[in-house]
C-alpha positions in Angstrom: 7.2 -24.6 2.8 9.4 -23.0 5.5 10.9 -20.6 3.1 7.4 -19.2 2.2 6.6 -18.7 5.9 9.9 -16.9 6.4 9.2 -14.7 3.4 5.8 -13.8 4.8 7.3 -12.8 8.1 9.8 -10.6 6.3 7.1 -8.8 4.4 5.2 -8.2 7.6 8.3 -6.6 9.1 8.6 -4.4 6.0 5.0 -3.2 6.5 5.7 -2.4 10.2 8.8 -0.3 9.6 7.5 2.0 6.8 5.4 4.7 8.5 3.2 5.5 5.4 0.4 6.9 7.6 2.8 9.5 9.0 3.5 11.1 5.6 -0.3 11.5 5.0 -0.9 13.7 8.1 -1.4 17.4 7.3 1.6 18.3 9.4 3.8 15.9 7.5 2.3 16.2 4.0 5.3 15.5 1.8 4.5 13.9 -1.6 8.2 12.9 -2.0 8.3 11.1 1.3 5.1 9.2 0.4 6.4 8.1 -3.0 9.7 7.2 -1.4 8.0 5.1 1.2 5.9 3.3 -1.5 8.9 2.7 -3.6 10.9 1.3 -0.7 8.0 -1.0 0.2 7.8 -2.3 -3.4 11.5 -3.0 -3.6 11.4 -4.8 -0.2 8.5 -6.9 -1.3 10.0 -7.7 -4.7 13.3 -8.8 -3.1 11.5 -11.5 -1.1 9.2 -13.0 -3.7 9.8 -15.1 -6.8 8.4 -13.9 -10.1 5.1 -15.9 -9.8 4.5 -14.6 -6.3 5.4 -11.1 -7.3 2.9 -11.1 -10.2 0.1 -12.4 -8.0 0.9 -9.8 -5.3 0.9 -7.0 -7.9 -2.4 -8.1 -9.2 -3.9 -8.3 -5.7 -2.6 -4.9 -4.8 -3.8 -3.4 -8.1 -7.3 -4.7 -7.4 -7.1 -3.4 -3.8 -6.2 0.1 -5.0 -8.9 0.1 -7.7 -11.5 -1.0 -5.1 -10.4 1.6 -2.6 -10.6 4.3 -5.3 -14.1 3.2 -6.2 -15.2 3.3 -2.6 -13.7 6.8 -2.2 -15.5 8.1 -5.3 -18.8 6.5 -4.2 -18.5 8.1 -0.8 -18.0 11.5 -2.4 -21.0 11.0 -4.7 -23.3 9.6 -2.0 -22.3 12.1 0.7 -24.9 14.7 1.6 -24.1 18.1 0.3 -22.2 20.2 2.8 -23.2 23.8 3.4 -20.6 26.3 2.2 
């Protein structure tokens, strides 16, 4: 499916142009910039996928986010206590 390969390439380009990591640095910590970047990414991905692909992508990214949150919480719980 040439169209599918083309769409996959477009999505990769979207990921490479949105500097999400930059808005998470302490010097650039702007919650509005982060939410704008995430929204822009969602719109760009949705524009390139059909409804079935979009639903699957949303499910995968939801599972990814939930798994990352679980790992973050487990790291906090399992980390040795830090002296004050």
